[in-house]
C-alpha positions in Angstrom: -113.6 116.3 -98.7 -114.4 115.1 -102.1 -116.7 118.0 -102.9 -113.9 120.4 -102.0 -111.6 118.5 -104.3 -114.0 118.5 -107.2 -114.6 122.2 -106.9 -110.8 122.9 -106.9 -110.2 120.7 -109.8 -112.9 122.7 -111.8 -111.4 125.8 -110.5 -107.8 125.0 -111.8 -108.9 123.4 -115.1 -111.0 126.8 -116.0 -108.0 129.1 -114.9 -105.8 127.6 -117.5 -108.6 128.8 -119.9 -108.9 132.6 -118.9 -106.6 133.8 -121.5 -108.4 131.9 -124.6 -111.2 134.1 -124.6 -109.4 137.3 -125.4 -107.5 135.6 -128.2 -110.9 134.1 -129.6 -112.6 137.4 -129.6 -109.5 138.7 -131.5 -109.8 136.2 -134.2 -113.7 136.6 -134.4 -113.2 140.4 -134.7 -110.4 139.8 -137.3 -112.5 137.3 -139.4 -115.4 139.9 -139.1 -113.2 142.6 -140.5 -112.0 140.3 -143.2 -115.5 139.3 -144.3 -116.9 143.1 -144.0 -113.9 144.3 -146.3 -114.7 141.6 -149.0 -118.5 142.1 -148.8 -117.9 145.8 -149.5 -115.6 145.2 -152.6 -118.5 142.7 -154.0 -121.2 145.3 -153.1 -119.4 148.1 -154.8 -118.3 146.5 -157.8 -120.1 147.9 -161.1 -121.8 144.5 -161.8 -123.6 144.2 -158.3 -124.1 148.2 -158.4 -126.0 147.6 -161.7 -128.0 144.6 -160.4 -129.0 146.6 -157.1 -129.8 149.8 -159.4 -132.2 147.4 -161.7 -134.0 146.2 -159.0 -134.4 149.5 -157.0 -135.6 151.0 -160.6 -138.3 148.1 -161.1 -139.4 148.7 -157.5 -140.0 152.3 -158.0 -141.9 151.8 -161.4 -144.0 149.1 -159.8 -144.8 151.5 -156.8 -145.5 154.5 -158.8 
């Protein structure tokens, strides 16, 4: 009987958390979108674009 009670207790505690995973996924997705927007702004800025082009040009000069 104690085993059944323990199983029911676990089931009840997990049933309360069923809706949390959806909210956690939504917050994770929102954070990922915000971070990707920030990263896009940084990478497309003139300073970073110039640095990346310098690295690419240097690599092409070394290879050819």
